[in-house]
C-alpha positions, 0 to 999 in steps of 0.5 A, a space after each residue: 731546507 739547510 742550505 747547499 753548496 757547491 763547486 763547479 766549473 764550466 764543461 765538467 759533466 761530473 757538476 751537472 750530474 750533481 746539480 741535476 741530482 739536487 735540481 731532481 729533487 727539488 734543493 736549491 743550490 748556491 754554485 760557486 764556479 773555478 776560475 770566476 767566484 773561487 780558486 782551486 787553492 781556495 777550494 782545496 782550503 776548504 775542502 781539501 780537495 783540489 776535484 769538482 764538484 764537491 758538494 757542501 750541505 749545512 756545513 758539512 763536506 760531503 764530497 762528489 757526484 758519487 758522494 753525493 749520490 750514496 748521501 741520498 740513497 
């Protein structure tokens, strides 16, 4: 399985949705919490985005929860 990294922040419903999508597919992921493990500045540096979630699969930037759904569709 390719590595999956997920930038999230606490209390984010779209983050919860993305994590649920991955879990339902039996996929494990590394979760990077904004405010704890990373900052919005570092998120923008790696993804060009400041919103969460931001999902990376195999090092490739997928995007947010809707983009993740589209990726698996």
